[in-house]
Rosetta silent file (secondary structure, phi, psi, omega in degrees, C-alpha in Angstrom):
SEQUENCE: XXXXXXXXXXXXXXXXXXXXXXXXXXXXXXXXXXXXXXXXXXXXXXXXXXXXXXXXXXXXXXXXXXXXXXXXXXXXXXXXXXXXXXXXXX
SCORE:     score description
SCORE:     0.000 S_00000001
   1 L     0.000  146.473  177.813   55.159   26.959  -48.949 S_00000001
   2 L   -97.536  176.938 -177.761   51.889   27.657  -47.244 S_00000001
   3 L   -73.708   -3.129 -177.634   51.208   29.192  -43.838 S_00000001
   4 L   -73.061  176.421  179.350   50.560   25.817  -42.242 S_00000001
   5 L   -48.535  143.300 -177.887   52.822   23.856  -39.973 S_00000001
   6 E  -132.592  135.333  179.097   56.387   23.151  -41.359 S_00000001
   7 E  -119.339  124.195  174.218   58.836   20.357  -40.577 S_00000001
   8 E   -87.654  117.872  176.798   62.503   20.724  -41.589 S_00000001
   9 E  -109.839  123.474 -175.628   64.157   17.386  -42.577 S_00000001
  10 E   -99.123  119.811 -177.362   67.916   17.436  -42.845 S_00000001
  11 L   -98.527   10.175  173.508   69.223   14.663  -45.203 S_00000001
  12 L   -68.519  165.385  174.049   72.909   14.997  -44.257 S_00000001
  13 L   -63.783  165.283 -179.153   74.705   12.164  -42.376 S_00000001
  14 H   -58.427  -42.990  177.631   74.357   11.946  -38.664 S_00000001
  15 H   -62.127  -41.410  171.110   77.862   13.319  -38.215 S_00000001
  16 H   -57.917  -42.506 -179.091   77.165   16.363  -40.398 S_00000001
  17 H   -67.646  -30.466 -179.489   74.033   16.972  -38.526 S_00000001
  18 H   -71.198  -24.587  177.199   75.694   16.785  -35.212 S_00000001
  19 L   -74.060  -14.044 -176.788   78.111   19.472  -36.353 S_00000001
  20 L   158.460  136.127 -176.059   75.345   22.010  -36.814 S_00000001
  21 L  -163.885  167.544  179.042   71.711   21.911  -37.924 S_00000001
  22 L   -67.235  125.749  172.399   68.341   23.838  -38.089 S_00000001
  23 L   -50.348  127.852 -179.930   66.817   23.954  -34.551 S_00000001
  24 L    68.925   18.152  174.943   64.029   21.300  -34.144 S_00000001
  25 L   -84.473  157.609  174.472   64.777   19.691  -37.502 S_00000001
  26 E   -94.319  144.454  175.152   64.617   15.904  -38.119 S_00000001
  27 E  -109.136  111.611  172.155   67.732   14.171  -39.321 S_00000001
  28 L  -130.581   98.731  175.206   66.949   11.434  -41.935 S_00000001
  29 L   -52.346  145.218 -174.484   70.097   10.774  -44.038 S_00000001
  30 H   -54.905  -36.676 -176.695   69.368   10.573  -47.759 S_00000001
  31 H   -76.479  -11.523 -177.659   70.246    6.789  -47.915 S_00000001
  32 H  -103.887   -5.646  178.346   67.669    6.164  -45.075 S_00000001
  33 L   -55.062  -44.435  179.297   64.713    7.928  -46.752 S_00000001
  34 H   -55.817  -37.187  179.048   63.164    4.825  -48.462 S_00000001
  35 H   -71.635  -16.527 -178.677   62.924    3.240  -44.976 S_00000001
  36 H  -111.887   16.428 -176.335   61.241    6.308  -43.587 S_00000001
  37 H   -54.995  -53.284 -179.452   58.590    6.963  -46.263 S_00000001
  38 H   -54.293  -37.718  174.846   55.776    6.092  -43.943 S_00000001
  39 H   -69.323  -37.990 -178.059   57.042    8.465  -41.214 S_00000001
  40 H   -74.319  -38.738  174.844   57.445   11.234  -43.741 S_00000001
  41 H   -62.588  -29.525 -175.966   53.970   10.707  -45.205 S_00000001
  42 L   -78.430   -7.728  174.790   52.544   10.995  -41.662 S_00000001
  43 L   -59.925  125.918  174.339   54.026   14.566  -41.276 S_00000001
  44 L   -86.825  117.632  175.197   51.249   17.148  -40.813 S_00000001
  45 L   110.495 -169.322  179.709   52.035   20.150  -42.811 S_00000001
  46 E   -78.944  148.900  173.789   54.841   21.094  -45.273 S_00000001
  47 E  -112.399  133.657  177.156   58.275   19.397  -45.386 S_00000001
  48 E  -116.926  117.740 -176.727   61.379   21.473  -46.120 S_00000001
  49 E   -92.765  149.129  179.103   64.441   19.418  -47.014 S_00000001
  50 E  -151.061  163.424  176.546   67.922   20.716  -46.400 S_00000001
  51 E  -159.150 -148.986  179.036   71.546   19.462  -46.556 S_00000001
  52 L   -83.607  -44.982 -178.345   74.921   20.984  -46.976 S_00000001
  53 L  -121.559  -11.386 -174.354   74.841   22.458  -50.490 S_00000001
  54 L   104.006   -4.958  176.369   71.388   21.627  -51.804 S_00000001
  55 H   -73.626  -46.792 -177.340   72.360   18.599  -53.918 S_00000001
  56 H   -74.420  -29.413 -179.279   71.162   15.905  -51.542 S_00000001
  57 H   -72.281  -34.439  174.916   68.066   17.905  -50.624 S_00000001
  58 H   -67.328  -35.959  172.864   67.148   18.103  -54.322 S_00000001
  59 H   -66.489  -41.933  175.440   67.633   14.333  -54.720 S_00000001
  60 H   -61.223  -39.963  176.845   65.490   13.823  -51.618 S_00000001
  61 H   -56.670  -47.614 -179.874   62.671   15.945  -53.028 S_00000001
  62 H   -63.625  -42.778  170.129   62.594   13.798  -56.168 S_00000001
  63 H   -52.451  -47.879 -177.536   62.462   10.623  -54.060 S_00000001
  64 H   -68.702  -41.828 -179.694   59.604   11.883  -51.908 S_00000001
  65 H   -67.676  -27.151  173.804   57.670   13.161  -54.914 S_00000001
  66 H   -71.497  -23.542  178.881   57.993    9.848  -56.596 S_00000001
  67 L   -88.498    1.081  179.468   56.611    8.276  -53.494 S_00000001
  68 L    87.739   16.319  177.902   53.447   10.577  -53.680 S_00000001
  69 L   -96.989  105.251 -175.238   54.570   13.088  -51.035 S_00000001
  70 L  -108.186    1.637  175.554   53.828   16.412  -52.659 S_00000001
  71 L   -88.274   43.882 -174.604   53.911   18.667  -49.558 S_00000001
  72 E  -127.322  144.573  176.123   57.694   18.997  -49.923 S_00000001
  73 E  -136.316  149.695  175.387   60.092   21.684  -50.904 S_00000001
  74 E   -85.663  104.369  179.224   63.893   21.857  -51.421 S_00000001
  75 E   -83.189  -10.422  176.641   65.250   24.361  -49.015 S_00000001
  76 E    85.522 -145.706 -176.213   68.873   23.932  -50.136 S_00000001
  77 E   -64.483  145.464 -174.732   71.713   24.389  -47.672 S_00000001
  78 H   -65.328  -30.657  176.421   70.729   24.084  -44.007 S_00000001
  79 H   -67.708  -32.208  177.395   72.311   27.401  -43.197 S_00000001
  80 H   -70.236  -42.330  175.148   69.953   29.127  -45.632 S_00000001
  81 H   -61.920  -40.963  178.627   66.933   27.493  -44.109 S_00000001
  82 H   -60.166  -42.226 -173.818   68.122   28.453  -40.661 S_00000001
  83 H   -66.984  -42.783 -177.100   68.584   32.056  -41.793 S_00000001
  84 H   -70.187  -35.981  178.771   65.104   32.190  -43.367 S_00000001
  85 H   -74.545  -44.597 -178.371   63.449   30.734  -40.210 S_00000001
  86 H   -61.079  -35.347 -177.307   65.329   33.143  -37.825 S_00000001
  87 L  -100.425   22.181  179.764   64.355   36.036  -39.921 S_00000001
  88 L    48.394   42.338  177.357   60.721   34.891  -40.379 S_00000001
  89 L   -95.223   -9.905 -179.351   61.124   34.497  -44.135 S_00000001
  90 L  -115.188    0.000    0.000   59.613   30.981  -44.099 S_00000001
């Protein structure tokens, strides 16, 4: 990831997101990604995807890459992304 602006997108369900999430992250459940491609393409900076274990975020990255969105990384579990942000590792 580069030093430019970063947006965290959590692809878990709304219920999972409500139980805990990365501060200031967007919640777009995996099954809603296709309907939100234009919104994601409009994001300025890098996109870091997260979920519960890393499986859905990996699938989400593949979907976005197939749609021509290349500024995307799989962050894995949201707790790992949160840890990295809090400790200035991202």
